[in-house]
C-alpha positions, -999 to 999 in steps of 0.1 A, spaced: 485 -388 -369 516 -405 -348 508 -433 -334 520 -466 -312 510 -502 -312 518 -525 -285 501 -558 -277 508 -596 -272 528 -614 -301 498 -624 -323 479 -595 -310 470 -589 -341 489 -556 -340 504 -561 -385 465 -569 -393 450 -538 -375 489 -512 -389 477 -523 -423 438 -515 -422 446 -488 -401 478 -477 -425 455 -483 -459 423 -456 -439 446 -428 -429 472 -430 -456 503 -430 -437 528 -459 -433 529 -485 -409 566 -491 -397 565 -524 -386 598 -531 -370 600 -568 -373 596 -564 -410 628 -543 -414 652 -569 -389 637 -597 -412 648 -570 -444 678 -569 -425 686 -607 -422 676 -616 -456 704 -586 -470 733 -604 -452 736 -567 -439 763 -557 -405 726 -547 -387 708 -586 -397 747 -599 -385 741 -582 -352 702 -590 -350 702 -626 -360 709 -641 -323 683 -619 -310 658 -628 -335 665 -668 -333 661 -669 -295 628 -646 -294 648 -619 -276 645 -584 -281 669 -569 -304 696 -537 -280 681 -505 -278 706 -486 -295 704 -514 -331 664 -506 -329 664 -465 -318 688 -466 -348 671 -481 -375 631 -459 -362 652 -426 -359 659 -431 -398 630 -446 -405 604 -415 -391 631 -392 -408 615 -401 -442 594 -377 -466 564 -400 -458 562 -400 -421 558 -360 -426 517 -370 -422 519 -393 -392 530 -429 -389 519 -461 -370 552 -474 -355 545 -516 -350 566 -535 -327 578 -499 -315 587 -492 -284 590 -526 -271 606 -510 -233 604 -478 -213 641 -468 -228 627 -469 -263 595 -450 -256 619 -426 -237 637 -423 -271 604 -420 -291 598 -391 -272 631 -374 -275 628 -379 -311 596 -364 -313 610 -337 -296 636 -330 -314 614 -324 -349 586 -309 -324 558 -337 -327 548 -359 -303 526 -391 -304 479 -387 -307 476 -424 -292 485 -456 -285 467 -486 -292 469 -518 -273 451 -545 -283 447 -570 -255 441 -610 -261 449 -639 -235 483 -657 -239 467 -692 -256 451 -673 -281 483 -656 -289 503 -685 -294 478 -699 -313 480 -672 -337 513 -671 -338 517 -708 -351 492 -702 -378 494 -672 -398 509 -664 -427 528 -637 -440 537 -622 -482 571 -629 -487 569 -595 -509 553 -567 -491 552 -584 -454 514 -580 -455 502 -607 -423 467 -630 -433 451 -635 -401 450 -668 -388 422 -690 -389 413 -678 -421 409 -698 -454 441 -694 -469 475 -719 -469 509 -716 -471 516 -713 -509 486 -693 -515 490 -655 -530 488 -625 -516 456 -608 -516 469 -572 -520 500 -580 -540 498 -612 -556 535 -628 -537 538 -667 -520 518 -666 -486 546 -685 -461 549 -688 -424 576 -675 -409 605 -697 -399 599 -680 -361 570 -690 -356 570 -717 -340 555 -725 -300 586 -727 -285 599 -694 -300 563 -676 -294 560 -686 -259 594 -675 -254 586 -640 -271 559 -641 -244 577 -644 -218 603 -618 -232 564 -595 -234 555 -601 -200 590 -588 -187 597 -559 -208 574 -543 -224 545 -544 -203 554 -522 -182 556 -500 -213 520 -497 -208 517 -482 -176 541 -456 -192 517 -446 -219 488 -454 -192 500 -431 -164 505 -399 -198 469 -409 -208 475 -419 -241 472 -458 -237 439 -467 -254 429 -505 -246 412 -523 -271 401 -558 -267 413 -580 -299 396 -610 -296 364 -598 -321 373 -606 -360 398 -587 -372 366 -560 -390 350 -553 -355 385 -547 -339 398 -525 -369 362 -503 -369 374 -496 -331 406 -490 -334 393 -466 -364 367 -447 -346 389 -444 -314 413 -423 -338 390 -405 -360 379 -387 -328 415 -379 -318 421 -370 -348 437 -333 -358 419 -316 -384 419 -329 -419 442 -351 -412 416 -381 -412 404 -395 -450 365 -400 -452 351 -432 -449 360 -456 -475 355 -495 -481 374 -508 -453 335 -495 -434 320 -521 -452 338 -548 -433 
């Protein structure tokens, strides 16, 4: 099962990506986390990406495409993957098509999480992530900065770039650069539009049903504890 998650920053892509990854037993690949790891490591890539990320701008395609290409070549992606944060431009979408064509594979679905802009800003400025595993915690929950991650026990923190000013810039970039990607996949019949405003478990149930209906024979696991939500 090869899936792309798209939508506003704050639409819930990270939360749903983590849930879908667990359910389908395939990696959730968040390009934003990869860039933040590069920043923390002080690598050449991190230095190149820093100025773009701090402005809430898109990292250039050639940098992003190279990172994704390397990641998709790893053994854990043989059964599939969930891409979160890529592609963000039509050029990146075309590059992804070429990557998959080279290895004789194709996308099964593009999940488009739809929420209003003001809700996206509210979620971005309130959300927390685990410092260790990177798992996001939905905004509006009972957890606070400094609490422990339910997944690994790491410290929950707010990202330094999750401010209202940066959030608004990121949403403006999305409208300009990423919205055409929605049209690109809609024209190819891959787009599945899902309302991202209900509670997390309700959105997850809808996404899971869509993917299970599309899953190649034998690729979807039996219902598990995630169904209980």
